[in-house]
C-alpha positions in Angstrom: -45.7 94.6 81.1 -43.9 96.6 78.5 -41.1 97.3 81.0 -40.6 93.6 81.7 -40.7 92.9 77.9 -38.0 95.5 77.4 -35.9 94.1 80.2 -36.2 90.6 78.7 -35.2 91.9 75.2 -32.2 93.7 76.7 -31.2 90.5 78.5 -31.5 88.4 75.4 -29.5 91.0 73.3 -26.8 91.1 76.0 -26.6 87.3 76.2 -26.3 87.0 72.4 -23.7 89.7 72.3 -21.7 88.0 75.1 -22.0 84.6 73.3 -20.9 86.2 70.0 -17.8 87.7 71.7 -17.0 84.4 73.4 -17.3 82.6 70.0 -15.0 85.2 68.4 -12.5 84.6 71.1 -12.6 80.8 70.4 -12.2 81.6 66.6 -9.2 83.8 67.3 -7.7 81.2 69.6 -8.1 78.5 67.0 -6.6 80.7 64.3 -3.6 81.5 66.5 -3.0 77.8 67.2 -3.2 77.0 63.5 -0.7 79.7 62.7 1.7 78.4 65.3 1.4 74.8 64.2 1.7 75.6 60.5 4.9 77.6 61.2 6.3 74.6 63.2 5.4 72.2 60.5 7.0 74.3 57.8 10.3 74.3 59.8 10.8 70.6 58.9 11.1 68.8 55.6 7.9 69.2 53.6 5.7 66.2 52.8 6.0 64.8 49.3 3.3 65.6 46.8 3.9 62.4 44.8 5.0 58.8 45.4 8.7 59.8 45.2 11.0 62.5 43.9 14.4 61.0 43.2 17.0 63.7 43.3 18.9 64.9 40.3 21.6 67.6 40.3 20.6 71.2 40.0 20.8 72.5 36.4 22.0 75.9 35.1 23.1 77.0 38.5 19.6 77.1 39.9 19.3 76.2 43.6 16.2 74.9 45.3 15.4 74.1 48.9 15.9 70.4 48.3 16.6 68.7 45.0 15.1 68.6 41.5 13.0 65.5 40.8 14.1 62.9 38.3 11.5 62.0 35.7 9.4 59.3 37.4 9.4 57.2 34.3 13.2 57.0 34.5 13.4 56.0 38.1 14.9 52.6 38.9 15.3 50.5 42.0 19.0 51.5 42.3 17.8 55.1 43.0 16.5 53.8 46.4 19.4 51.5 47.2 22.9 51.9 48.8 25.3 49.5 50.4 27.3 50.7 53.5 30.6 49.1 54.4 32.3 49.3 57.8 34.4 52.5 57.9 38.1 53.0 58.6 38.5 54.4 62.2 42.2 54.9 61.9 42.1 58.7 62.6 42.7 61.0 65.5 39.1 60.6 66.8 39.0 56.8 66.4 35.6 57.0 64.8 34.1 57.5 61.4 30.5 58.5 60.3 29.2 57.1 57.0 26.2 59.3 56.1 23.3 58.1 54.0 21.7 61.5 53.2 20.0 62.6 50.0 23.4 63.4 48.4 24.4 59.7 48.9 20.9 58.2 48.2 18.8 60.3 45.8 15.7 58.3 46.6 15.5 60.0 50.0 14.6 63.3 48.4 11.4 64.8 49.9 11.0 61.8 52.3 12.2 63.6 55.3 14.5 60.8 56.6 18.2 59.8 56.5 20.6 57.6 58.5 24.2 57.2 59.2 26.5 54.3 60.3 29.0 55.2 63.0 32.1 53.0 63.5 34.2 53.3 66.7 37.6 52.0 67.5 38.2 51.3 71.2 37.9 54.7 73.0 36.8 56.3 69.8 34.8 59.5 70.0 32.1 61.0 67.8 32.8 64.5 69.1 30.2 67.1 70.3 28.2 68.2 67.3 24.7 69.3 66.3 22.3 68.6 63.5 20.5 71.9 62.8 17.7 70.3 60.8 17.0 67.0 62.5 16.4 65.0 65.6 18.4 61.7 65.9 17.5 58.3 67.2 20.5 56.0 67.7 20.7 52.2 68.2 23.8 50.3 69.2 24.6 47.3 67.0 27.8 46.3 68.7 29.9 47.4 71.7 29.2 49.9 74.6 28.8 53.6 74.1 28.6 56.5 76.6 26.3 59.0 74.9 24.7 62.3 75.9 23.3 65.7 74.9 23.2 69.2 76.5 20.0 71.1 76.8 19.6 74.8 75.7 20.5 77.9 77.8 16.9 78.3 78.7 16.9 74.9 80.3 20.1 75.5 82.2 22.5 73.6 79.9 21.6 70.3 81.6 23.6 67.2 80.6 21.7 64.0 79.8 23.8 60.9 79.6 23.5 57.1 79.3 25.7 54.1 78.8 24.3 52.1 75.9 24.9 48.4 75.1 23.9 46.3 72.1 20.3 46.8 71.3 19.9 50.0 73.4 18.3 53.1 71.8 18.7 56.8 72.6 17.2 60.0 71.2 19.0 63.3 70.6 16.6 66.3 70.2 16.9 68.5 67.2 19.7 71.1 67.3 21.1 70.1 70.6 24.8 69.4 71.1 25.4 65.6 71.5 28.2 63.0 71.4 29.1 59.3 71.6 32.1 57.7 73.2 33.2 54.1 72.9 33.8 53.0 76.5 34.1 49.3 75.7 37.2 47.3 75.1 36.4 46.4 71.5 35.0 48.1 68.4 31.5 49.5 68.5 28.9 50.2 65.8 25.8 52.3 65.8 23.1 53.3 63.4 21.6 56.8 63.6 18.3 57.6 62.0 17.6 61.3 61.4 14.4 63.3 60.7 15.6 65.1 57.6 16.9 64.1 54.2 19.7 66.6 54.8 20.1 67.0 58.6 23.4 68.9 58.4 26.3 68.5 60.9 28.1 71.1 62.9 31.1 69.8 64.8 31.6 72.3 67.6 35.4 72.3 67.8 35.9 72.4 64.1 33.5 75.2 63.6 35.1 77.4 66.2 38.8 76.7 65.6 38.9 75.8 62.0 36.5 78.4 60.5 37.4 79.9 57.1 38.3 82.7 57.4 39.3 82.3 61.1 37.1 83.8 63.9 38.7 86.8 65.5 41.2 85.9 68.3 39.6 88.6 70.5 36.3 86.8 70.1 37.6 83.4 71.0 39.9 84.4 73.9 37.1 86.4 75.5 34.4 83.7 74.8 36.5 80.9 76.3 38.3 83.1 78.8 41.7 81.8 77.7 44.9 83.6 76.8 46.5 84.0 73.4 49.0 81.1 73.9 46.2 78.7 74.7 44.3 79.9 71.7 47.3 79.5 69.4 47.7 75.9 70.6 44.0 75.1 69.9 44.2 76.7 66.4 47.2 74.4 65.5 45.3 71.2 66.1 44.1 69.2 63.2 40.5 69.1 64.2 39.7 66.0 62.1 36.3 65.8 60.5 35.0 62.3 61.0 31.8 63.1 59.0 
């Protein structure tokens, strides 16, 4: 009787110990998930802690990750308003981007959104570029655009493309190289919404061949597997910035 009682006690203790270990595994798993998700969330624009935070210029040379807030009592409707006119596309690329980021519209500060109007002449190109801090969703208001993006090295640098007409929408994931080309016979207009008040723009060609100071010729010739004459030709180009 005592032996059976002892066996039962050992069984109950072992079961409780196993259950406790399993519970701890669950706790560790949940903590790990929370750590990962919190780090992902913090990689994007933070959520506002008040109704609005209209941007004002930094004072006394102090820089913050974002903008200082205007006194809410001094905020007016004009802080949330901006008119955007069609842009002049008479340039080497035949396109012009008109950004509406926090620098152009102070009311966007802390809201985590922005947009841009893109005007295209016939055959105009918004060249390959990235937005390091934002995904982009684009809608065509007029014309026909050939658009696309390239996935990362880990995904094999796959090209995703689509021909868009009026009313069509396309998404460009954050940080990936993308472009838009007017393939219609007339002008084209698109609106791009972005998931950051300050998405940033890196035009690939400009960054590589118009850097200040210049990138080493040895680096560029080896990276692109070209000779010095070809590199000299590329460096002499204007590399117009349509942003």
